[in-house]
C-alpha positions in Angstrom: -1.4 32.9 3.7 -2.9 33.3 0.3 -3.5 36.8 -1.2 -7.1 37.9 -1.5 -7.0 39.1 -5.1 -10.6 40.4 -5.0 -9.7 42.8 -2.1 -6.5 43.8 -3.9 -8.3 44.6 -7.1 -10.9 46.6 -5.3 -8.3 48.6 -3.2 -6.1 49.3 -6.2 -9.1 50.4 -8.3 -10.4 52.7 -5.6 -6.9 54.1 -5.2 -6.6 54.8 -8.9 -10.0 56.5 -9.0 -9.4 58.8 -6.0 -5.7 59.5 -6.1 -4.9 58.7 -9.7 -4.3 62.2 -11.0 -2.1 63.1 -8.0 0.2 60.0 -8.3 3.6 60.1 -10.0 3.8 58.2 -13.3 5.9 55.5 -11.6 3.4 54.9 -8.8 0.5 55.0 -11.2 2.2 52.4 -13.5 2.9 50.1 -10.4 -0.7 50.3 -9.4 -1.9 49.5 -12.9 0.4 46.5 -13.1 -0.7 45.3 -9.7 -4.4 45.6 -10.8 -3.6 43.7 -14.0 -2.0 40.9 -12.0 -4.9 40.8 -9.6 -7.4 40.6 -12.5 -5.4 37.7 -14.0 -5.9 35.8 -10.7 -9.7 36.3 -10.5 -12.5 34.0 -11.6 -15.4 35.5 -13.7 -17.6 35.6 -10.5 -14.9 37.4 -8.6 -14.4 39.9 -11.5 -18.1 40.5 -11.4 -18.0 41.1 -7.6 -15.1 43.6 -8.1 -17.0 45.4 -10.9 -20.2 45.7 -8.7 -18.2 47.0 -5.8 -16.4 49.6 -8.0 -19.7 50.7 -9.6 -21.1 51.2 -6.1 -18.0 53.2 -5.2 -18.4 55.4 -8.3 -22.0 56.1 -7.3 -20.8 57.1 -3.8 -18.2 59.4 -5.2 -20.7 61.0 -7.5 -23.1 61.7 -4.6 -20.2 63.1 -2.6 -19.3 65.4 -5.5 -23.0 66.7 -5.7 -23.0 67.8 -2.0 -22.5 71.5 -1.6 -18.9 72.4 -0.8 -18.2 74.1 2.5 -17.7 77.9 2.2 -14.3 78.0 4.0 -14.1 81.8 3.6 -17.4 82.2 5.6 -16.3 79.6 8.2 -12.9 81.4 8.7 -14.7 84.8 9.2 -17.4 83.3 11.6 -14.8 81.4 13.7 -12.5 84.4 13.9 -15.3 86.7 15.0 -16.4 84.2 17.6 -12.9 83.9 19.0 -12.6 87.7 19.1 -15.9 88.3 20.9 -16.3 85.2 23.1 -12.7 83.9 23.2 -12.0 84.7 26.8 -15.4 83.3 28.0 -15.0 80.0 26.2 -13.8 76.8 27.9 -10.4 75.7 26.9 -11.9 72.7 25.0 -14.2 74.9 22.9 -11.5 77.4 22.3 -9.2 74.7 21.0 -11.9 73.3 18.8 -12.5 76.7 17.3 -8.8 77.3 16.7 -8.5 73.9 15.0 -11.5 74.7 12.8 -10.0 78.0 11.9 -6.7 76.4 11.0 -8.4 73.9 8.8 -10.4 76.6 7.1 -7.2 78.6 6.5 -5.6 75.6 4.9 -8.4 75.5 2.3 -8.3 79.1 1.4 -6.7 80.6 -1.7 -4.6 83.9 -1.3 -7.6 85.9 -2.6 -9.9 84.3 -0.1 -7.4 84.9 2.7 -7.4 88.6 1.7 -11.2 88.6 1.8 -11.2 87.1 5.3 -8.6 89.7 6.5 -10.7 92.6 5.0 -13.8 91.3 6.7 -12.0 90.9 10.0 -10.5 94.4 9.8 -14.0 95.8 9.2 -15.4 93.8 12.1 -12.6 95.2 14.4 -13.5 98.8 13.3 -17.1 98.1 14.0 -16.3 96.7 17.5 -14.1 99.8 18.2 -16.9 102.2 17.2 -19.3 100.2 19.4 -16.9 100.5 22.4 -16.7 104.3 21.9 -20.4 104.8 22.1 -21.7 105.7 25.5 -23.6 102.8 27.1 -27.2 103.4 27.9 
């Protein structure tokens, strides 16, 4: 089977654009060599198609970058509070989903943000304890 050099050029270009800075020098060089080889095999029409696809991809990346980023600190606090207050009443499935979301949020947090989350949760625990001490009407 013949290689589809257009697809290879597009894939390698995208890879370099998205992962380029995280790649080792060796891997980056290999990808650049592969891209050069693919470009040698392409006709002018194919090169034009590749460029169009890459431009569209750049636009898509730019739009993605403009979207507001998730506030993982806020998510971690909300999910933890939810698990503390409603945890025992949740279905196993909902509880698992919340725990997964919390794990994902925690992966995204810096040490300072983790500290902020812990402080907020401690304050929330204190508030719950005070509420429990008050006589019910």
